[in-house]
N, CA and C atoms as a LAMMPS dump frame, in Angstrom:
ITEM: TIMESTEP
0
ITEM: NUMBER OF ATOMS
375
ITEM: BOX BOUNDS ff ff ff
-5.0000000000000000e+02 5.0000000000000000e+02
-5.0000000000000000e+02 5.0000000000000000e+02
-5.0000000000000000e+02 5.0000000000000000e+02
ITEM: ATOMS id mol type element x y z
1 1 1 N -66.342 -23.954 -17.757
2 1 2 C -65.665 -23.293 -16.671
3 1 3 C -64.25 -23.828 -16.487
4 2 1 N -64.004 -25.103 -16.773
5 2 2 C -62.701 -25.71 -16.639
6 2 3 C -61.7 -25.113 -17.621
7 3 1 N -62.199 -24.794 -18.836
8 3 2 C -61.331 -24.208 -19.839
9 3 3 C -60.9 -22.804 -19.436
10 4 1 N -61.809 -22.071 -18.816
11 4 2 C -61.51 -20.71 -18.363
12 4 3 C -60.44 -20.743 -17.261
13 5 1 N -60.558 -21.682 -16.324
14 5 2 C -59.566 -21.809 -15.25
15 5 3 C -58.199 -22.195 -15.832
16 6 1 N -58.2 -23.073 -16.816
17 6 2 C -56.963 -23.497 -17.453
18 6 3 C -56.291 -22.309 -18.159
19 7 1 N -57.076 -21.481 -18.855
20 7 2 C -56.546 -20.309 -19.557
21 7 3 C -55.965 -19.31 -18.552
22 8 1 N -56.655 -19.125 -17.412
23 8 2 C -56.125 -18.227 -16.384
24 8 3 C -54.814 -18.763 -15.801
25 9 1 N -54.719 -20.064 -15.611
26 9 2 C -53.509 -20.682 -15.09
27 9 3 C -52.343 -20.505 -16.066
28 10 1 N -52.593 -20.688 -17.358
29 10 2 C -51.554 -20.508 -18.375
30 10 3 C -51.121 -19.039 -18.418
31 11 1 N -52.07 -18.116 -18.373
32 11 2 C -51.759 -16.694 -18.369
33 11 3 C -50.927 -16.329 -17.14
34 12 1 N -51.303 -16.863 -15.997
35 12 2 C -50.574 -16.62 -14.771
36 12 3 C -49.13 -17.141 -14.873
37 13 1 N -48.946 -18.323 -15.432
38 13 2 C -47.609 -18.908 -15.599
39 13 3 C -46.761 -18.076 -16.559
40 14 1 N -47.365 -17.595 -17.637
41 14 2 C -46.618 -16.759 -18.577
42 14 3 C -46.188 -15.439 -17.93
43 15 1 N -47.079 -14.847 -17.157
44 15 2 C -46.737 -13.601 -16.478
45 15 3 C -45.633 -13.827 -15.435
46 16 1 N -45.705 -14.937 -14.731
47 16 2 C -44.663 -15.264 -13.757
48 16 3 C -43.321 -15.486 -14.454
49 17 1 N -43.336 -16.159 -15.592
50 17 2 C -42.104 -16.396 -16.337
51 17 3 C -41.472 -15.07 -16.744
52 18 1 N -42.293 -14.156 -17.263
53 18 2 C -41.777 -12.836 -17.659
54 18 3 C -41.252 -12.07 -16.457
55 19 1 N -41.939 -12.226 -15.314
56 19 2 C -41.509 -11.524 -14.109
57 19 3 C -40.14 -12.028 -13.651
58 20 1 N -39.928 -13.314 -13.652
59 20 2 C -38.696 -13.881 -13.123
60 20 3 C -37.555 -13.907 -14.142
61 21 1 N -37.839 -14.234 -15.38
62 21 2 C -36.773 -14.454 -16.352
63 21 3 C -36.777 -13.508 -17.54
64 22 1 N -37.795 -12.72 -17.716
65 22 2 C -37.906 -11.843 -18.881
66 22 3 C -37.089 -10.575 -18.745
67 23 1 N -37.205 -9.724 -19.78
68 23 2 C -36.517 -8.435 -19.8
69 23 3 C -37.036 -7.568 -18.661
70 24 1 N -36.124 -6.947 -17.901
71 24 2 C -36.447 -6.142 -16.724
72 24 3 C -37.168 -6.953 -15.655
73 25 1 N -36.84 -8.216 -15.568
74 25 2 C -37.436 -9.071 -14.55
75 25 3 C -36.627 -9.019 -13.26
76 26 1 N -36.906 -9.968 -12.391
77 26 2 C -36.255 -10.031 -11.09
78 26 3 C -34.745 -10.242 -11.245
79 27 1 N -34.353 -11.082 -12.195
80 27 2 C -32.932 -11.344 -12.421
81 27 3 C -32.195 -10.068 -12.805
82 28 1 N -32.753 -9.285 -13.702
83 28 2 C -32.154 -8.011 -14.097
84 28 3 C -32.14 -7.026 -12.934
85 29 1 N -33.184 -7.077 -12.13
86 29 2 C -33.265 -6.186 -10.966
87 29 3 C -32.08 -6.433 -10.021
88 30 1 N -31.799 -7.684 -9.713
89 30 2 C -30.694 -8.003 -8.812
90 30 3 C -29.343 -7.635 -9.426
91 31 1 N -29.191 -7.835 -10.734
92 31 2 C -27.942 -7.435 -11.399
93 31 3 C -27.74 -5.925 -11.307
94 32 1 N -28.799 -5.177 -11.563
95 32 2 C -28.702 -3.719 -11.513
96 32 3 C -28.464 -3.229 -10.085
97 33 1 N -29.082 -3.887 -9.133
98 33 2 C -28.894 -3.5 -7.738
99 33 3 C -27.436 -3.711 -7.321
100 34 1 N -26.82 -4.781 -7.764
101 34 2 C -25.411 -5.043 -7.473
102 34 3 C -24.516 -4.002 -8.132
103 35 1 N -24.826 -3.644 -9.375
104 35 2 C -24.049 -2.615 -10.069
105 35 3 C -24.161 -1.274 -9.361
106 36 1 N -25.355 -0.948 -8.892
107 36 2 C -25.561 0.318 -8.195
108 36 3 C -24.739 0.356 -6.907
109 37 1 N -24.684 -0.757 -6.181
110 37 2 C -23.905 -0.763 -4.938
111 37 3 C -22.41 -0.628 -5.239
112 38 1 N -21.929 -1.264 -6.307
113 38 2 C -20.519 -1.111 -6.692
114 38 3 C -20.212 0.331 -7.084
115 39 1 N -21.119 0.944 -7.843
116 39 2 C -20.915 2.34 -8.244
117 39 3 C -20.96 3.259 -7.027
118 40 1 N -21.806 2.959 -6.065
119 40 2 C -21.879 3.783 -4.852
120 40 3 C -20.564 3.709 -4.078
121 41 1 N -19.962 2.519 -3.994
122 41 2 C -18.676 2.388 -3.312
123 41 3 C -17.588 3.158 -4.052
124 42 1 N -17.583 3.049 -5.371
125 42 2 C -16.593 3.777 -6.171
126 42 3 C -16.778 5.277 -5.994
127 43 1 N -18.02 5.74 -6.006
128 43 2 C -18.291 7.167 -5.826
129 43 3 C -17.837 7.644 -4.455
130 44 1 N -18.013 6.813 -3.438
131 44 2 C -17.591 7.182 -2.091
132 44 3 C -16.07 7.342 -2.031
133 45 1 N -15.344 6.405 -2.643
134 45 2 C -13.881 6.502 -2.673
135 45 3 C -13.433 7.737 -3.438
136 46 1 N -14.077 8.003 -4.562
137 46 2 C -13.708 9.177 -5.359
138 46 3 C -14.047 10.474 -4.629
139 47 1 N -15.131 10.475 -3.887
140 47 2 C -15.501 11.663 -3.108
141 47 3 C -14.448 11.935 -2.043
142 48 1 N -13.977 10.895 -1.364
143 48 2 C -12.931 11.078 -0.359
144 48 3 C -11.648 11.609 -0.999
145 49 1 N -11.291 11.047 -2.164
146 49 2 C -10.099 11.519 -2.864
147 49 3 C -10.24 12.98 -3.267
148 50 1 N -11.426 13.341 -3.758
149 50 2 C -11.661 14.726 -4.167
150 50 3 C -11.589 15.678 -2.981
151 51 1 N -12.089 15.244 -1.823
152 51 2 C -12.008 16.084 -0.63
153 51 3 C -10.561 16.313 -0.217
154 52 1 N -9.74 15.264 -0.306
155 52 2 C -8.314 15.416 0.02
156 52 3 C -7.638 16.371 -0.954
157 53 1 N -7.959 16.222 -2.243
158 53 2 C -7.357 17.106 -3.24
159 53 3 C -7.809 18.552 -3.058
160 54 1 N -9.075 18.732 -2.721
161 54 2 C -9.593 20.083 -2.482
162 54 3 C -8.892 20.721 -1.293
163 55 1 N -8.702 19.954 -0.222
164 55 2 C -7.99 20.471 0.951
165 55 3 C -6.546 20.792 0.602
166 56 1 N -5.922 19.973 -0.222
167 56 2 C -4.543 20.205 -0.637
168 56 3 C -4.433 21.475 -1.477
169 57 1 N -5.361 21.658 -2.393
170 57 2 C -5.359 22.87 -3.231
171 57 3 C -5.577 24.107 -2.372
172 58 1 N -6.519 24.022 -1.444
173 58 2 C -6.792 25.162 -0.549
174 58 3 C -5.561 25.49 0.274
175 59 1 N -4.878 24.459 0.784
176 59 2 C -3.678 24.67 1.588
177 59 3 C -2.569 25.285 0.748
178 60 1 N -2.443 24.844 -0.496
179 60 2 C -1.41 25.407 -1.369
180 60 3 C -1.701 26.868 -1.72
181 61 1 N -2.971 27.211 -1.83
182 61 2 C -3.324 28.593 -2.17
183 61 3 C -3.12 29.54 -0.997
184 62 1 N -3.347 29.052 0.225
185 62 2 C -3.324 29.964 1.37
186 62 3 C -2.055 29.875 2.207
187 63 1 N -1.448 28.718 2.32
188 63 2 C -0.318 28.569 3.237
189 63 3 C 0.999 28.37 2.526
190 64 1 N 2.032 28.995 3.079
191 64 2 C 3.362 28.84 2.506
192 64 3 C 4.046 27.574 2.994
193 65 1 N 3.585 27.018 4.119
194 65 2 C 4.211 25.811 4.657
195 65 3 C 4.06 24.64 3.698
196 66 1 N 2.897 24.511 3.087
197 66 2 C 2.668 23.398 2.159
198 66 3 C 3.548 23.537 0.917
199 67 1 N 3.703 24.759 0.439
200 67 2 C 4.553 24.984 -0.728
201 67 3 C 6.003 24.659 -0.385
202 68 1 N 6.424 25.095 0.806
203 68 2 C 7.796 24.83 1.241
204 68 3 C 8.037 23.326 1.411
205 69 1 N 7.068 22.635 1.97
206 69 2 C 7.188 21.189 2.171
207 69 3 C 7.298 20.458 0.833
208 70 1 N 6.466 20.843 -0.119
209 70 2 C 6.537 20.229 -1.448
210 70 3 C 7.879 20.499 -2.119
211 71 1 N 8.368 21.719 -1.987
212 71 2 C 9.648 22.068 -2.602
213 71 3 C 10.774 21.244 -1.989
214 72 1 N 10.72 21.025 -0.688
215 72 2 C 11.761 20.23 -0.036
216 72 3 C 11.687 18.766 -0.455
217 73 1 N 10.49 18.185 -0.421
218 73 2 C 10.345 16.751 -0.669
219 73 3 C 10.468 16.381 -2.141
220 74 1 N 9.809 17.108 -2.987
221 74 2 C 9.74 16.716 -4.388
222 74 3 C 10.871 17.285 -5.233
223 75 1 N 11.346 18.484 -4.873
224 75 2 C 12.359 19.131 -5.694
225 75 3 C 13.733 19.159 -5.035
226 76 1 N 13.806 18.782 -3.751
227 76 2 C 15.079 18.765 -3.05
228 76 3 C 15.635 20.148 -2.77
229 77 1 N 14.785 21.147 -2.63
230 77 2 C 15.239 22.518 -2.406
231 77 3 C 15.465 22.759 -0.916
232 78 1 N 16.339 23.724 -0.624
233 78 2 C 16.583 24.143 0.753
234 78 3 C 16.491 25.661 0.813
235 79 1 N 16.282 26.181 2.025
236 79 2 C 16.192 27.627 2.203
237 79 3 C 17.575 28.255 2.108
238 80 1 N 17.578 29.523 1.819
239 80 2 C 18.836 30.246 1.763
240 80 3 C 19.405 30.325 3.181
241 81 1 N 20.676 29.985 3.324
242 81 2 C 21.322 30.032 4.628
243 81 3 C 21.255 28.71 5.389
244 82 1 N 20.511 27.733 4.879
245 82 2 C 20.441 26.434 5.533
246 82 3 C 21.601 25.567 5.07
247 83 1 N 21.957 24.594 5.902
248 83 2 C 22.984 23.622 5.549
249 83 3 C 22.313 22.274 5.408
250 84 1 N 22.588 21.606 4.329
251 84 2 C 21.98 20.304 4.042
252 84 3 C 22.994 19.211 4.344
253 85 1 N 22.601 18.244 5.181
254 85 2 C 23.452 17.109 5.507
255 85 3 C 22.807 15.855 4.96
256 86 1 N 23.592 15.076 4.256
257 86 2 C 23.095 13.801 3.734
258 86 3 C 23.834 12.689 4.454
259 87 1 N 23.086 11.794 5.101
260 87 2 C 23.678 10.693 5.837
261 87 3 C 23.496 9.434 5.009
262 88 1 N 24.609 8.837 4.639
263 88 2 C 24.579 7.635 3.81
264 88 3 C 24.859 6.443 4.708
265 89 1 N 23.962 5.479 4.77
266 89 2 C 24.185 4.327 5.65
267 89 3 C 25.264 3.403 5.075
268 90 1 N 26.033 2.798 5.981
269 90 2 C 27.059 1.832 5.584
270 90 3 C 26.37 0.488 5.468
271 91 1 N 26.488 -0.147 4.311
272 91 2 C 25.74 -1.371 4.066
273 91 3 C 26.429 -2.576 4.688
274 92 1 N 27.557 -3.019 4.231
275 92 2 C 28.294 -4.148 4.799
276 92 3 C 29.759 -3.747 4.901
277 93 1 N 30.175 -3.263 6.066
278 93 2 C 31.566 -2.853 6.175
279 93 3 C 32.478 -4.083 6.163
280 94 1 N 33.612 -3.953 5.545
281 94 2 C 34.582 -5.047 5.496
282 94 3 C 35.221 -5.19 6.868
283 95 1 N 35.445 -6.419 7.331
284 95 2 C 36.073 -6.59 8.648
285 95 3 C 37.518 -6.11 8.601
286 96 1 N 37.92 -5.449 9.661
287 96 2 C 39.287 -4.924 9.706
288 96 3 C 40.13 -5.788 10.632
289 97 1 N 41.429 -5.594 10.584
290 97 2 C 42.338 -6.353 11.444
291 97 3 C 42.109 -6.021 12.904
292 98 1 N 41.703 -4.797 13.191
293 98 2 C 41.479 -4.422 14.585
294 98 3 C 40.341 -5.239 15.197
295 99 1 N 39.373 -5.656 14.406
296 99 2 C 38.282 -6.491 14.903
297 99 3 C 38.826 -7.839 15.337
298 100 1 N 39.724 -8.435 14.524
299 100 2 C 40.295 -9.731 14.875
300 100 3 C 41.245 -9.607 16.061
301 101 1 N 41.998 -8.515 16.13
302 101 2 C 42.916 -8.309 17.251
303 101 3 C 42.147 -8.191 18.559
304 102 1 N 41.01 -7.479 18.548
305 102 2 C 40.205 -7.328 19.75
306 102 3 C 39.631 -8.663 20.185
307 103 1 N 39.233 -9.511 19.245
308 103 2 C 38.691 -10.824 19.582
309 103 3 C 39.767 -11.701 20.196
310 104 1 N 40.979 -11.642 19.669
311 104 2 C 42.07 -12.444 20.212
312 104 3 C 42.464 -11.973 21.598
313 105 1 N 42.479 -10.675 21.838
314 105 2 C 42.852 -10.176 23.157
315 105 3 C 41.796 -10.548 24.193
316 106 1 N 40.514 -10.618 23.794
317 106 2 C 39.459 -11.05 24.709
318 106 3 C 39.662 -12.502 25.099
319 107 1 N 40.035 -13.349 24.145
320 107 2 C 40.247 -14.769 24.428
321 107 3 C 41.43 -14.969 25.365
322 108 1 N 42.501 -14.189 25.191
323 108 2 C 43.674 -14.327 26.044
324 108 3 C 43.379 -13.857 27.452
325 109 1 N 42.559 -12.788 27.599
326 109 2 C 42.272 -12.268 28.927
327 109 3 C 41.315 -13.166 29.697
328 110 1 N 40.471 -13.937 29.029
329 110 2 C 39.536 -14.82 29.722
330 110 3 C 40.125 -16.18 29.98
331 111 1 N 41.321 -16.44 29.528
332 111 2 C 41.983 -17.703 29.785
333 111 3 C 41.621 -18.782 28.804
334 112 1 N 40.977 -18.476 27.712
335 112 2 C 40.661 -19.47 26.698
336 112 3 C 41.941 -19.882 25.994
337 113 1 N 42.066 -21.147 25.74
338 113 2 C 43.279 -21.607 25.062
339 113 3 C 43.193 -21.244 23.59
340 114 1 N 44.344 -20.958 23.034
341 114 2 C 44.377 -20.576 21.629
342 114 3 C 44.366 -21.791 20.724
343 115 1 N 44.412 -23.003 21.336
344 115 2 C 44.376 -24.203 20.519
345 115 3 C 43.028 -24.371 19.835
346 116 1 N 41.948 -23.99 20.524
347 116 2 C 40.608 -24.15 19.974
348 116 3 C 40.182 -22.967 19.11
349 117 1 N 40.916 -21.865 19.197
350 117 2 C 40.55 -20.659 18.471
351 117 3 C 41.246 -20.636 17.118
352 118 1 N 40.594 -20.092 16.076
353 118 2 C 41.249 -19.985 14.772
354 118 3 C 42.395 -18.979 14.835
355 119 1 N 43.461 -19.296 14.174
356 119 2 C 44.646 -18.447 14.158
357 119 3 C 44.651 -17.617 12.876
358 120 1 N 45.118 -16.363 12.97
359 120 2 C 45.271 -15.53 11.783
360 120 3 C 46.691 -15.657 11.304
361 121 1 N 46.883 -15.922 10.069
362 121 2 C 48.214 -16.058 9.484
363 121 3 C 48.399 -15.023 8.411
364 122 1 N 49.577 -14.514 8.334
365 122 2 C 49.884 -13.574 7.271
366 122 3 C 50.53 -14.346 6.129
367 123 1 N 50.068 -14.078 4.953
368 123 2 C 50.619 -14.738 3.775
369 123 3 C 51.848 -13.969 3.308
370 124 1 N 52.891 -14.678 2.936
371 124 2 C 54.081 -13.961 2.424
372 124 3 C 53.764 -13.298 1.09
373 125 1 N 54.357 -12.192 0.918
374 125 2 C 54.089 -11.441 -0.317
375 125 3 C 55.193 -11.577 -1.314
């Protein structure tokens, strides 16, 4: 009877080993479960993207506003009779003499002495 119990114990251990570490065991199950969750997230993102694209296609087929908006933004087109204004920002304007003159007149009107203020000199040409 002892030999029979020992054989059952060995068989049980072998089956447990296959369950935990063998092909299609618990380890493989967890790996596959993780892959499935990653694929589900990717599918969800792709589904949202497809819904946006479907709505965009539907809007382009039925509405002229979307076509007009695309033409304006992507192709730079304007309607007939419209006037296009382009505003170019000034990056770093060079200081002019009028800026320095205004600063000097402010100092003179407030009573600040010109001894402490920088003086502008003209270089001979």
